N, C-alpha and C positions, 0 to 999 in steps of 0.2 A: 775290758772294762763295757758293761751295758752297752750304752750307747755306739760301741763301734759294729760295724758290718765283717767278721772273713771269709772270703773269695778263699775257696781254691780249687787256680784254676784250671788243676791235674783233676780232678773231679767234675767239672765242668767237660773236662775233656774224657772222661770216662763217660761219664752221662750222655752225652752224643755221640761218642763209638757201637751204646750200650743201644740208642734210636735209631740207628743208622742200622745195626743188623736186623733190629726186632723190624725198619723197613723193609727189607730183602728178606725175610723171611716170610714175612704178608707178601711179598709183587711174589714170590716163588709161591705158596698156594693157593694165589688167585687163580695167578696165572694155569698149572696145575690140574686145579678144581672149575676149567673155565669150558672143559666138551663135556663137562655134568653141568651147565644153569642152563642150555636148552633142552627144552624138557617135550620128545616132539610128542602129543598126543596118540596113548595113550588102543587109544580105538577110534573108529569113525564116525561116532554120534554125536553129539551134539556136549553132551558134559567130557568127553576128555579131550575137545576140542575148545574148549572153556578151559578146564583143568591149564592144559595144555598156556592159552592163553595169558590165566592169569599168570603160570611162571614165571612166560616169557616176559611181565612186566615187571616183576620182580627180583630177572637177572636184570630189566634196562634200567634199572638205580639200584641198583648192585655195585655194577660194571665203574661206573663213577664214583658214587662214593669210595670203591674200594681206594680207586688210582687218587683220591685226593688226600683219601687215611695218607697212602703213603707220601707224597706230596706233603705233608703237614706234617709225618713224621720225619720227614727229610731237611723241611726248613724248623724246626724246632732242631735239628743236631747242626744244621747253621750256623743257625741262631747259638748258641752256646762252646760252637767254636769260634765264633767271629767275638764273646766275651770273656773266653778263654785271653788270647789274641789279644786285646783291650788290658783284659787287668794285666795279663803278664807285663805286654809295655808298657801301662804305667809305673807298673814294679820297677822294670827295669829305672824309669828316664825318674826317679824317688833316689834310688840308687844312685845313680851317678850326681843331681843337685844333692845328693849329701856327700857325699863323699869329693862335692866340690865346693864344703862346707870347713873342706874342718883344714 
């Protein structure tokens, strides 16, 4: 029926697992690359110090942004799992109600 929405809880759970796996991979990649994010000045002249400061500023914004990205992926996965549980519970209640009327 075009006026009904079909929700597949298994598809929601699969998507949640994919998002969680993505969060794990992203977190691991960021942690592995973290030491390389701190760029010491290649020399003692002003340009080298400025370059190092510039990269330091980028690093200072990247680290929390990456952590927020991981958190957002995990939040989305939790939301999908919660919605899947809701649909499973709703369907079980409908089955019980339908069975009671027979």
